[in-house]
Structures are given as C-alpha cells and as structure tokens.
GUMARLUM-871642 format. One record per residue (C-alpha): residue number from 0; y, x, z. Coordinates in Angstrom, 3 decimals, padded with zeros to 6 digits. Layout:
@n->NUM; Y->Y; X->X; Z->Z
...
END
This chain:
@n->0; Y->000.256; X->000.201; Z->-000.035
@n->1; Y->002.314; X->002.418; Z->000.851
@n->2; Y->002.759; X->004.162; Z->-002.424
@n->3; Y->003.943; X->007.716; Z->-001.208
@n->4; Y->000.924; X->007.647; Z->000.856
@n->5; Y->-002.075; X->010.449; Z->000.074
@n->6; Y->-004.770; X->008.214; Z->-001.651
@n->7; Y->-007.375; X->010.667; Z->-000.156
@n->8; Y->-011.512; X->009.248; Z->000.185
@n->9; Y->-011.617; X->006.411; Z->003.123
@n->10; Y->-015.300; X->006.490; Z->002.764
@n->11; Y->-018.255; X->007.587; Z->005.014
@n->12; Y->-020.616; X->009.299; Z->003.046
@n->13; Y->-022.702; X->006.356; Z->004.250
@n->14; Y->-020.245; X->003.951; Z->002.689
@n->15; Y->-020.306; X->005.231; Z->-000.394
@n->16; Y->-024.602; X->005.913; Z->-000.536
@n->17; Y->-024.299; X->001.619; Z->000.245
@n->18; Y->-021.738; X->001.159; Z->-002.406
@n->19; Y->-024.515; X->002.714; Z->-005.175
@n->20; Y->-026.880; X->000.046; Z->-003.296
@n->21; Y->-024.567; X->-002.662; Z->-003.454
@n->22; Y->-024.171; X->-002.266; Z->-007.486
@n->23; Y->-028.170; X->-002.022; Z->-007.476
@n->24; Y->-028.255; X->-006.072; Z->-006.080
@n->25; Y->-025.027; X->-007.226; Z->-007.749
@n->26; Y->-023.196; X->-006.760; Z->-010.976
@n->27; Y->-020.400; X->-009.160; Z->-010.370
@n->28; Y->-016.541; X->-007.259; Z->-010.584
@n->29; Y->-014.321; X->-007.069; Z->-007.752
@n->30; Y->-011.304; X->-009.548; Z->-008.910
@n->31; Y->-007.592; X->-009.179; Z->-009.161
@n->32; Y->-007.132; X->-012.011; Z->-006.027
@n->33; Y->-004.221; X->-010.786; Z->-004.503
@n->34; Y->-000.931; X->-007.899; Z->-005.777
@n->35; Y->001.116; X->-005.993; Z->-003.150
@n->36; Y->004.630; X->-004.389; Z->-004.514
@n->37; Y->007.075; X->-002.982; Z->-003.457
@n->38; Y->010.503; X->-000.958; Z->-004.201
@n->39; Y->008.404; X->001.743; Z->-006.175
@n->40; Y->007.257; X->-001.295; Z->-008.468
@n->41; Y->010.843; X->-001.627; Z->-009.436
@n->42; Y->012.174; X->-005.445; Z->-010.274
@n->43; Y->009.494; X->-007.712; Z->-011.318
@n->44; Y->010.605; X->-010.743; Z->-013.068
@n->45; Y->008.916; X->-014.027; Z->-012.822
@n->46; Y->006.770; X->-013.448; Z->-016.499
@n->47; Y->005.240; X->-010.444; Z->-014.855
@n->48; Y->004.290; X->-012.186; Z->-011.866
@n->49; Y->003.193; X->-015.593; Z->-014.785
@n->50; Y->001.237; X->-013.006; Z->-016.920
@n->51; Y->-000.378; X->-011.682; Z->-013.465
@n->52; Y->-001.205; X->-015.034; Z->-012.490
@n->53; Y->-002.606; X->-016.749; Z->-016.548
@n->54; Y->-004.222; X->-013.139; Z->-017.691
@n->55; Y->-005.564; X->-011.492; Z->-015.022
@n->56; Y->-006.516; X->-014.150; Z->-012.370
@n->57; Y->-003.990; X->-013.131; Z->-009.488
@n->58; Y->-003.836; X->-016.072; Z->-006.873
@n->59; Y->-001.288; X->-014.456; Z->-004.123
@n->60; Y->001.130; X->-011.635; Z->-004.270
@n->61; Y->001.713; X->-009.531; Z->-000.319
@n->62; Y->006.272; X->-008.376; Z->-001.131
@n->63; Y->007.295; X->-005.043; Z->001.377
@n->64; Y->009.334; X->-006.315; Z->003.352
@n->65; Y->010.663; X->-003.658; Z->005.987
@n->66; Y->009.413; X->-000.455; Z->007.523
@n->67; Y->010.332; X->001.326; Z->010.814
@n->68; Y->013.149; X->000.049; Z->012.273
@n->69; Y->016.032; X->000.083; Z->009.727
@n->70; Y->014.306; X->000.257; Z->006.064
@n->71; Y->014.681; X->-003.073; Z->004.379
@n->72; Y->012.745; X->-003.176; Z->000.733
@n->73; Y->015.906; X->-003.691; Z->-001.944
@n->74; Y->013.438; X->-005.822; Z->-004.363
@n->75; Y->012.024; X->-008.152; Z->-001.407
@n->76; Y->014.133; X->-011.114; Z->-001.873
@n->77; Y->014.047; X->-011.207; Z->-005.764
@n->78; Y->010.100; X->-010.395; Z->-005.382
@n->79; Y->009.932; X->-013.437; Z->-003.514
@n->80; Y->011.988; X->-015.630; Z->-005.558
@n->81; Y->009.818; X->-014.302; Z->-009.064
@n->82; Y->006.801; X->-015.081; Z->-007.351
@n->83; Y->007.397; X->-018.439; Z->-005.925
@n->84; Y->009.103; X->-019.195; Z->-009.403
@n->85; Y->005.661; X->-018.266; Z->-010.945
@n->86; Y->003.734; X->-020.398; Z->-008.890
@n->87; Y->001.889; X->-017.811; Z->-007.186
@n->88; Y->001.317; X->-017.975; Z->-002.534
@n->89; Y->003.717; X->-015.627; Z->-001.074
@n->90; Y->003.069; X->-012.930; Z->001.582
@n->91; Y->004.932; X->-009.879; Z->003.314
@n->92; Y->004.213; X->-006.765; Z->005.232
@n->93; Y->005.444; X->-004.400; Z->007.281
@n->94; Y->005.192; X->-000.841; Z->006.659
@n->95; Y->004.637; X->-000.118; Z->010.660
@n->96; Y->005.690; X->003.629; Z->012.366
@n->97; Y->005.199; X->002.120; Z->016.241
@n->98; Y->003.815; X->004.528; Z->018.627
@n->99; Y->004.654; X->002.098; Z->021.355
@n->100; Y->004.071; X->-001.559; Z->022.594
@n->101; Y->008.320; X->-000.809; Z->022.818
@n->102; Y->008.816; X->000.205; Z->019.629
@n->103; Y->006.258; X->-002.623; Z->017.999
@n->104; Y->007.928; X->-005.378; Z->019.375
@n->105; Y->011.330; X->-004.203; Z->018.588
@n->106; Y->009.745; X->-003.147; Z->014.858
@n->107; Y->008.294; X->-007.119; Z->014.439
@n->108; Y->011.787; X->-008.275; Z->015.159
@n->109; Y->013.297; X->-006.627; Z->012.640
@n->110; Y->010.489; X->-007.523; Z->010.331
@n->111; Y->010.376; X->-010.725; Z->011.143
@n->112; Y->014.659; X->-011.348; Z->010.289
@n->113; Y->014.026; X->-009.177; Z->007.560
@n->114; Y->012.026; X->-011.366; Z->006.016
@n->115; Y->013.527; X->-014.837; Z->006.956
@n->116; Y->016.850; X->-013.258; Z->004.971
@n->117; Y->014.626; X->-012.760; Z->002.140
@n->118; Y->013.431; X->-015.831; Z->001.643
@n->119; Y->009.947; X->-015.543; Z->002.744
@n->120; Y->008.437; X->-018.702; Z->003.953
@n->121; Y->007.633; X->-020.224; Z->007.184
@n->122; Y->004.053; X->-020.149; Z->006.888
@n->123; Y->003.486; X->-017.289; Z->004.572
@n->124; Y->001.797; X->-014.023; Z->006.185
@n->125; Y->003.096; X->-011.083; Z->007.484
@n->126; Y->001.247; X->-008.479; Z->008.204
@n->127; Y->001.890; X->-004.987; Z->009.881
@n->128; Y->000.737; X->-001.626; Z->007.473
@n->129; Y->-000.913; X->000.426; Z->009.942
@n->130; Y->-001.565; X->003.892; Z->008.383
@n->131; Y->001.296; X->006.051; Z->009.717
@n->132; Y->001.602; X->009.466; Z->011.199
@n->133; Y->002.143; X->007.656; Z->014.094
@n->134; Y->-000.597; X->005.813; Z->014.583
@n->135; Y->-002.822; X->008.113; Z->013.829
@n->136; Y->-001.494; X->010.450; Z->016.866
@n->137; Y->-002.094; X->007.421; Z->019.118
@n->138; Y->-005.484; X->007.011; Z->020.785
@n->139; Y->-007.556; X->003.181; Z->020.154
@n->140; Y->-006.972; X->001.829; Z->022.988
@n->141; Y->-003.157; X->002.644; Z->022.256
@n->142; Y->-002.499; X->001.701; Z->018.807
@n->143; Y->-004.623; X->-002.042; Z->019.896
@n->144; Y->-001.911; X->-002.466; Z->022.419
@n->145; Y->001.250; X->-002.125; Z->019.741
@n->146; Y->-000.612; X->-004.007; Z->017.052
@n->147; Y->-001.400; X->-006.929; Z->019.409
@n->148; Y->002.776; X->-006.834; Z->020.574
@n->149; Y->003.649; X->-006.814; Z->016.884
@n->150; Y->001.346; X->-009.211; Z->015.510
@n->151; Y->002.440; X->-011.758; Z->018.435
@n->152; Y->005.982; X->-010.933; Z->018.193
@n->153; Y->005.815; X->-011.824; Z->014.447
@n->154; Y->004.551; X->-015.154; Z->015.089
@n->155; Y->007.675; X->-016.035; Z->017.170
@n->156; Y->009.573; X->-015.994; Z->013.578
@n->157; Y->006.789; X->-018.539; Z->012.531
@n->158; Y->004.856; X->-016.066; Z->010.545
@n->159; Y->000.988; X->-015.514; Z->010.684
@n->160; Y->-000.069; X->-012.038; Z->011.186
@n->161; Y->-002.801; X->-009.582; Z->010.028
@n->162; Y->-003.822; X->-005.793; Z->009.911
@n->163; Y->-003.433; X->-003.762; Z->007.296
@n->164; Y->-005.362; X->-000.768; Z->007.287
@n->165; Y->-008.244; X->001.984; Z->005.920
@n->166; Y->-011.427; X->001.678; Z->005.579
@n->167; Y->-011.753; X->004.620; Z->007.531
@n->168; Y->-009.603; X->003.689; Z->010.207
@n->169; Y->-010.916; X->000.159; Z->010.913
@n->170; Y->-012.774; X->000.262; Z->014.092
@n->171; Y->-012.136; X->004.179; Z->014.016
@n->172; Y->-008.325; X->004.228; Z->014.873
@n->173; Y->-007.902; X->000.518; Z->015.743
@n->174; Y->-010.163; X->-002.804; Z->016.074
@n->175; Y->-010.351; X->-004.874; Z->013.429
@n->176; Y->-012.262; X->-008.378; Z->014.730
@n->177; Y->-013.941; X->-010.102; Z->011.995
@n->178; Y->-012.018; X->-012.909; Z->010.512
@n->179; Y->-009.103; X->-010.946; Z->010.031
@n->180; Y->-007.445; X->-007.904; Z->008.789
@n->181; Y->-006.911; X->-006.727; Z->005.006
@n->182; Y->-009.592; X->-003.415; Z->004.137
@n->183; Y->-008.257; X->-001.112; Z->002.135
@n->184; Y->-011.588; X->001.526; Z->-000.135
@n->185; Y->-011.698; X->002.493; Z->-002.914
@n->186; Y->-015.450; X->003.130; Z->-004.337
@n->187; Y->-016.529; X->005.166; Z->-006.461
@n->188; Y->-017.815; X->001.629; Z->-008.393
@n->189; Y->-016.086; X->-001.395; Z->-007.154
@n->190; Y->-018.429; X->-003.843; Z->-008.345
@n->191; Y->-020.009; X->-006.062; Z->-005.663
@n->192; Y->-018.680; X->-009.235; Z->-004.098
@n->193; Y->-019.756; X->-007.810; Z->-000.192
@n->194; Y->-016.745; X->-005.409; Z->000.086
@n->195; Y->-015.509; X->-006.511; Z->003.659
@n->196; Y->-016.528; X->-009.854; Z->002.877
@n->197; Y->-016.301; X->-010.014; Z->007.127
@n->198; Y->-012.235; X->-009.722; Z->006.852
@n->199; Y->-009.385; X->-011.733; Z->004.969
@n->200; Y->-009.368; X->-009.164; Z->001.523
@n->201; Y->-010.651; X->-006.059; Z->000.237
@n->202; Y->-007.986; X->-003.672; Z->-001.566
@n->203; Y->-010.171; X->-001.797; Z->-003.607
@n->204; Y->-007.901; X->-000.204; Z->-006.243
@n->205; Y->-004.368; X->001.300; Z->-006.082
@n->206; Y->-003.789; X->001.555; Z->-009.703
@n->207; Y->-004.531; X->-001.528; Z->-011.381
@n->208; Y->-002.941; X->-001.505; Z->-014.761
@n->209; Y->-001.307; X->-005.295; Z->-015.707
@n->210; Y->-000.176; X->-006.037; Z->-019.017
@n->211; Y->003.702; X->-006.505; Z->-019.433
@n->212; Y->004.203; X->-004.537; Z->-016.447
@n->213; Y->004.857; X->-000.644; Z->-015.661
@n->214; Y->002.988; X->001.521; Z->-013.699
@n->215; Y->000.164; X->001.185; Z->-011.102
@n->216; Y->-000.402; X->-001.398; Z->-008.916
@n->217; Y->-002.869; X->-001.964; Z->-005.827
@n->218; Y->-005.410; X->-005.153; Z->-005.980
@n->219; Y->-007.192; X->-006.710; Z->-003.427
@n->220; Y->-009.896; X->-009.528; Z->-003.435
@n->221; Y->-009.611; X->-012.457; Z->-001.044
@n->222; Y->-013.027; X->-013.085; Z->001.232
@n->223; Y->-011.093; X->-015.755; Z->003.015
@n->224; Y->-008.258; X->-018.484; Z->002.031
@n->225; Y->-005.972; X->-016.591; Z->004.832
@n->226; Y->-003.436; X->-014.888; Z->002.403
@n->227; Y->-003.770; X->-018.553; Z->000.478
@n->228; Y->-001.568; X->-020.778; Z->003.056
@n->229; Y->-005.143; X->-020.961; Z->004.954
@n->230; Y->-006.028; X->-023.781; Z->002.042
@n->231; Y->-008.178; X->-023.061; Z->-001.120
@n->232; Y->-006.114; X->-021.455; Z->-003.685
@n->233; Y->-004.912; X->-024.048; Z->-005.984
@n->234; Y->-003.476; X->-021.382; Z->-008.222
@n->235; Y->-005.288; X->-021.376; Z->-012.059
@n->236; Y->-005.345; X->-018.638; Z->-014.616
@n->237; Y->-004.505; X->-020.223; Z->-018.221
@n->238; Y->-006.740; X->-017.936; Z->-019.725
@n->239; Y->-010.122; X->-017.762; Z->-018.416
@n->240; Y->-011.540; X->-015.535; Z->-021.267
@n->241; Y->-008.593; X->-012.540; Z->-020.868
@n->242; Y->-009.127; X->-013.281; Z->-017.111
@n->243; Y->-012.634; X->-012.084; Z->-017.327
@n->244; Y->-012.079; X->-009.430; Z->-019.805
@n->245; Y->-009.306; X->-008.144; Z->-017.452
@n->246; Y->-011.169; X->-007.801; Z->-014.476
@n->247; Y->-014.474; X->-006.103; Z->-016.159
@n->248; Y->-011.673; X->-003.655; Z->-018.012
@n->249; Y->-010.185; X->-002.702; Z->-013.922
@n->250; Y->-013.538; X->-002.365; Z->-012.648
@n->251; Y->-014.507; X->000.620; Z->-015.217
@n->252; Y->-011.101; X->001.565; Z->-014.515
@n->253; Y->-009.468; X->001.054; Z->-017.647
@n->254; Y->-005.983; X->-000.086; Z->-018.566
@n->255; Y->-004.812; X->-004.098; Z->-019.121
@n->256; Y->-005.779; X->-004.788; Z->-022.671
@n->257; Y->-003.983; X->-007.553; Z->-024.812
@n->258; Y->-006.286; X->-010.195; Z->-025.001
@n->259; Y->-003.954; X->-012.944; Z->-023.851
@n->260; Y->-002.038; X->-011.907; Z->-027.063
@n->261; Y->-004.675; X->-012.379; Z->-028.990
@n->262; Y->-006.072; X->-015.446; Z->-027.647
@n->263; Y->-002.770; X->-017.277; Z->-027.213
@n->264; Y->-002.679; X->-017.095; Z->-031.774
@n->265; Y->-005.203; X->-018.746; Z->-031.830
@n->266; Y->-004.546; X->-021.634; Z->-029.878
@n->267; Y->-002.390; X->-023.655; Z->-031.645
@n->268; Y->001.676; X->-024.613; Z->-032.616
@n->269; Y->002.567; X->-025.278; Z->-028.907
@n->270; Y->002.262; X->-021.821; Z->-028.113
@n->271; Y->003.898; X->-020.161; Z->-031.714
@n->272; Y->006.358; X->-018.155; Z->-028.790
@n->273; Y->003.683; X->-015.834; Z->-027.700
@n->274; Y->004.023; X->-013.003; Z->-029.882
@n->275; Y->007.607; X->-012.636; Z->-031.586
@n->276; Y->008.903; X->-009.476; Z->-032.782
@n->277; Y->013.091; X->-009.670; Z->-034.570
@n->278; Y->015.916; X->-007.691; Z->-034.314
@n->279; Y->019.606; X->-007.580; Z->-035.344
@n->280; Y->022.775; X->-006.583; Z->-035.044
@n->281; Y->024.555; X->-007.668; Z->-031.983
@n->282; Y->026.986; X->-005.695; Z->-030.439
@n->283; Y->028.964; X->-006.621; Z->-027.296
@n->284; Y->028.868; X->-006.264; Z->-023.069
@n->285; Y->025.525; X->-007.033; Z->-020.728
@n->286; Y->026.800; X->-007.930; Z->-016.468
@n->287; Y->023.340; X->-007.838; Z->-014.902
@n->288; Y->022.706; X->-010.057; Z->-012.108
@n->289; Y->020.450; X->-008.701; Z->-010.680
@n->290; Y->018.780; X->-004.551; Z->-011.039
@n->291; Y->017.222; X->-004.352; Z->-013.918
@n->292; Y->015.196; X->-000.365; Z->-015.099
@n->293; Y->016.278; X->000.975; Z->-018.040
@n->294; Y->013.613; X->001.944; Z->-020.075
@n->295; Y->012.789; X->004.288; Z->-023.246
@n->296; Y->011.673; X->001.976; Z->-025.590
@n->297; Y->011.677; X->-002.175; Z->-025.687
@n->298; Y->008.579; X->-002.843; Z->-023.483
@n->299; Y->007.511; X->-002.429; Z->-019.744
@n->300; Y->005.301; X->-000.108; Z->-020.648
@n->301; Y->007.656; X->002.627; Z->-021.761
@n->302; Y->009.109; X->004.764; Z->-019.020
@n->303; Y->011.780; X->003.792; Z->-016.365
@n->304; Y->014.883; X->005.842; Z->-017.412
@n->305; Y->017.854; X->004.381; Z->-015.552
@n->306; Y->018.798; X->000.798; Z->-012.945
@n->307; Y->021.712; X->-001.114; Z->-013.720
@n->308; Y->022.603; X->-002.985; Z->-010.811
@n->309; Y->024.995; X->-006.292; Z->-010.196
@n->310; Y->028.437; X->-005.943; Z->-010.292
@n->311; Y->028.021; X->-002.958; Z->-013.730
@n->312; Y->027.767; X->-003.276; Z->-016.850
@n->313; Y->026.195; X->-002.135; Z->-020.394
@n->314; Y->027.378; X->-001.822; Z->-023.989
@n->315; Y->025.105; X->-002.736; Z->-026.433
@n->316; Y->024.453; X->-002.450; Z->-029.731
@n->317; Y->021.394; X->-004.236; Z->-031.200
@n->318; Y->019.039; X->-007.243; Z->-029.703
@n->319; Y->015.857; X->-007.056; Z->-029.816
@n->320; Y->013.198; X->-009.731; Z->-029.317
@n->321; Y->009.888; X->-008.179; Z->-028.095
@n->322; Y->007.046; X->-010.860; Z->-027.090
@n->323; Y->007.902; X->-012.007; Z->-023.339
@n->324; Y->011.465; X->-010.130; Z->-022.884
@n->325; Y->014.776; X->-010.463; Z->-024.973
@n->326; Y->015.876; X->-006.505; Z->-025.186
@n->327; Y->019.242; X->-004.727; Z->-025.430
@n->328; Y->019.652; X->-001.112; Z->-026.851
@n->329; Y->022.725; X->000.758; Z->-026.189
@n->330; Y->023.644; X->004.819; Z->-026.261
@n->331; Y->023.317; X->006.808; Z->-023.028
@n->332; Y->025.387; X->009.003; Z->-021.915
@n->333; Y->022.705; X->011.885; Z->-023.078
@n->334; Y->022.538; X->010.307; Z->-026.396
@n->335; Y->019.575; X->009.409; Z->-026.383
@n->336; Y->019.072; X->005.252; Z->-026.670
@n->337; Y->018.315; X->002.854; Z->-023.611
@n->338; Y->016.493; X->-000.466; Z->-023.823
@n->339; Y->017.342; X->-002.825; Z->-020.989
@n->340; Y->016.026; X->-006.866; Z->-020.742
@n->341; Y->018.739; X->-009.335; Z->-021.317
@n->342; Y->016.035; X->-012.200; Z->-020.242
@n->343; Y->012.827; X->-014.090; Z->-020.311
@n->344; Y->012.593; X->-015.041; Z->-024.331
@n->345; Y->013.037; X->-018.229; Z->-024.120
@n->346; Y->013.321; X->-018.381; Z->-019.828
@n->347; Y->015.473; X->-017.212; Z->-017.383
@n->348; Y->018.397; X->-014.945; Z->-018.306
@n->349; Y->018.884; X->-011.936; Z->-016.188
@n->350; Y->022.931; X->-011.624; Z->-016.707
@n->351; Y->026.008; X->-012.173; Z->-018.676
@n->352; Y->026.167; X->-011.354; Z->-022.683
@n->353; Y->029.781; X->-011.638; Z->-023.774
@n->354; Y->029.225; X->-010.753; Z->-027.641
@n->355; Y->031.356; X->-009.422; Z->-030.533
@n->356; Y->033.810; X->-007.213; Z->-027.628
@n->357; Y->034.280; X->-003.088; Z->-027.322
@n->358; Y->035.759; X->-000.944; Z->-024.934
@n->359; Y->038.904; X->001.430; Z->-025.389
@n->360; Y->038.046; X->004.844; Z->-024.417
@n->361; Y->039.866; X->007.804; Z->-022.942
@n->362; Y->039.434; X->011.431; Z->-022.797
@n->363; Y->038.727; X->013.063; Z->-019.006
@n->364; Y->041.387; X->015.790; Z->-019.392
@n->365; Y->041.786; X->018.757; Z->-016.712
@n->366; Y->042.771; X->017.639; Z->-013.445
@n->367; Y->041.545; X->013.738; Z->-014.111
@n->368; Y->039.681; X->012.345; Z->-011.368
@n->369; Y->037.400; X->008.954; Z->-010.947
@n->370; Y->040.285; X->007.722; Z->-009.239
@n->371; Y->043.369; X->008.969; Z->-010.906
@n->372; Y->041.402; X->007.797; Z->-014.302
@n->373; Y->040.821; X->003.671; Z->-012.547
@n->374; Y->044.804; X->003.809; Z->-011.548
@n->375; Y->046.052; X->004.055; Z->-014.735
@n->376; Y->043.842; X->001.666; Z->-016.251
@n->377; Y->043.787; X->-000.985; Z->-013.461
@n->378; Y->040.632; X->-000.654; Z->-012.472
@n->379; Y->038.854; X->000.337; Z->-009.339
@n->380; Y->036.745; X->003.468; Z->-009.269
@n->381; Y->033.703; X->001.600; Z->-008.870
@n->382; Y->034.304; X->-000.419; Z->-011.917
@n->383; Y->034.903; X->002.098; Z->-014.154
@n->384; Y->032.316; X->004.220; Z->-012.894
@n->385; Y->029.747; X->000.959; Z->-013.605
@n->386; Y->030.870; X->000.304; Z->-016.881
@n->387; Y->030.346; X->003.814; Z->-017.885
@n->388; Y->027.107; X->004.156; Z->-016.303
@n->389; Y->027.728; X->006.409; Z->-013.689
@n->390; Y->028.570; X->006.346; Z->-010.068
@n->391; Y->032.064; X->007.647; Z->-008.616
@n->392; Y->029.905; X->010.420; Z->-006.757
@n->393; Y->029.029; X->011.575; Z->-010.843
@n->394; Y->030.927; X->014.647; Z->-011.465
@n->395; Y->033.115; X->014.612; Z->-014.732
@n->396; Y->034.141; X->017.150; Z->-017.539
@n->397; Y->037.211; X->017.330; Z->-019.761
@n->398; Y->036.416; X->016.340; Z->-023.183
@n->399; Y->034.022; X->013.420; Z->-022.145
@n->400; Y->035.026; X->009.462; Z->-023.459
@n->401; Y->034.990; X->007.049; Z->-020.515
@n->402; Y->034.945; X->003.039; Z->-021.538
@n->403; Y->038.378; X->002.028; Z->-019.798
@n->404; Y->038.500; X->-001.564; Z->-021.163
END
C-alpha cells in the first residue's frame, strides 16, 4: 500500500510451499475486487474508475487519507468523489506511524477529521496501515494495544475499522483475528482462492495494470463483504469477457489488454463512440479546475512529465480526441510537446476552455524578477508564473519569453 516501501518477500518458506500446493488443487485466478490508490498514482479520473469496474471487475476502491499526524493526501477528495461517481464502494486508509497508545489516538483523530473534510462517507472502512519502522520496533503486545486504540477512536467518526499489514507481520508483529484484517502477501503464483480466506481481504499484487490508467496498482481479492459496506456487492461489470481475460492476464504478471475496445466495437451502435480518434487545430487557453498530469503523449499510458493545478492555465495549439479522453497539446518550456486532458470524451470537463485567444509575450531582461515583471503588467507573481507553467521559485533568465497577457 505504501508505494515507497521495499517490496521484500513477505511469505515464509512454508507459505511459499503451500502456494504451490494450492495451485494443484485449484486453478481459480485471484480477483481484482479492490484497488487502493494514493498520491503516488496521481490524479485518477472517473473514467479510469469506470474502466476498472467494467473491464476488470473492481468493486471497491480504498484511498489514502492521511499519514502520521500531519500529512493529508492531496488527492483524497478527488479520488473519493470520482470513485463514487463511478458507482464503486469507497473506503479509506491511514498510514500509521504511532508507537504509543496516545499517539495512536491522536493519529486516529487526525485521520478521522481529514477523512470527513475529504468527503469519506460515514459507514466506510477507514483502515490503519501498519507497516512502519515505528511498529516494527514495538512488541506484539504494544502494537496490539496501539492498533486497538486507533480502531476504537476511529469509530467515533462513524467509520468502520480494520488493520492492513503484511502476511509476515500478521500474528507475528500484531494479532489479526479471524474475520478481520486486510493482508498483503505476494506469492510466486497468485492463483488459488484460499489465500487469507478467513480475513476480509488479500492484497495479492502491487503491480497490476489497468488499460487507461498509468503505472502499477495494488489490487486485492475480497474474501468477505466488509469492504463493500457489509453487504453483498451490487457493482456489476458490463464486460464479463474483458474481466475474465484481464484477471487471467494479471495472474500471469502481464499488462492489461485491449479486450474492452475490441468488444465494444462489436456491441452495437449505442457504443459507437467507444473508439474515436480525431485531431483538429485549435488554439486557446485551458484553465483546469482540478489537478491534472501532463503526459508525453495523448494517452494515460504515456509518462508523466509535469502537473497543472487549479488556478493555473496552459495555452494549447491542438486538440485530440483519443478514445476515452479529450486532450490538448501545448509547447512546454523545454520545447517539447506536452499533453493534458481537457476532460472525458462525452463526459466531465476538467476545467474551462477559452478558444481563439493567444498570449502577449515579454522578453526577460537583466535585473528582472517575477515581482518586477508582474507589477509592470498588472499581474500577481503567482498568476504570471502559473500561466507560464512555472512557480515563483523558478529561476528566470535574460532572453526568456514570458506570457504576460
């Protein structure tokens, strides 16, 4: 769950041996029932969560809310809103650093307040993610006491509690009782339905790929209804063929396929917009209303090269419609093209687009600063910097051209 942690083997030799035995008795693939996301995944759109549901069988998403006593995940609110818009069950987690009971209670209060502000609904799970060095330094008795204090406190905010930890820590560094717990264990062969069947969930991969989402994701199989609001999930995938193929592919450690696109093209005129590729010349300024990643190409599979935030603007010179998204191309300060999503194709817009306008430029002279240029042109330093894709802490040089109108 913590994308910065070392992904060391977390199975004992006996557990690894059991993994091979289990493959002999069942060929059922591990399922992608739940995905957990954090700031490490960047901005995640509703369309990406819809794709996870329809093509991969995802039923629930657990988003990072907070860490320790001060860190608030900047994407928690947008993730919660977009997961709900996609019709999936929503939960949250807090990465714990507590070493004492008092610290556990304080972190629970911080997590609960942060979750409320971010929009996590009452009744959702807010799990404590216990895998830190602080917990590793404690005895099993101390960790049990601290975890119990956190979970008792978090329930005061109306959230259901649970513990996330690794298979090597469960009932070793802390007690995980039956019919509780979300356990991470990455076996050599994930096939087999009996992994941690006595617990709520089993996280079986940290590198799963989704067709229209960038990077690797943590995915879990749900062994109870706890993370689907304590009721049998009503979330249904619309492409069962794709779900079967994607789970089979993931269990082999391979990347997602394009089954959805192939099938949609065969399923009738009501899905005629499923595969769309259009490019047209258009100049304008785009003002995002949410945090957006800039890609090196028009697609979420391309690498992230920059980020734009609400209040900033970008001048673009071309619009491209590629399947699920509408993209704008613009010239970055390094002379290379960048691509930013304007919105979902036929759906949500990610900001305001003003077409047919262009900037007036100023050439930086020796002795200039953000303040002097901003004052001269009736702008704030922040506005001036943002409309040039920079911050006020970026160094500017004589000869540079800055957009001032």
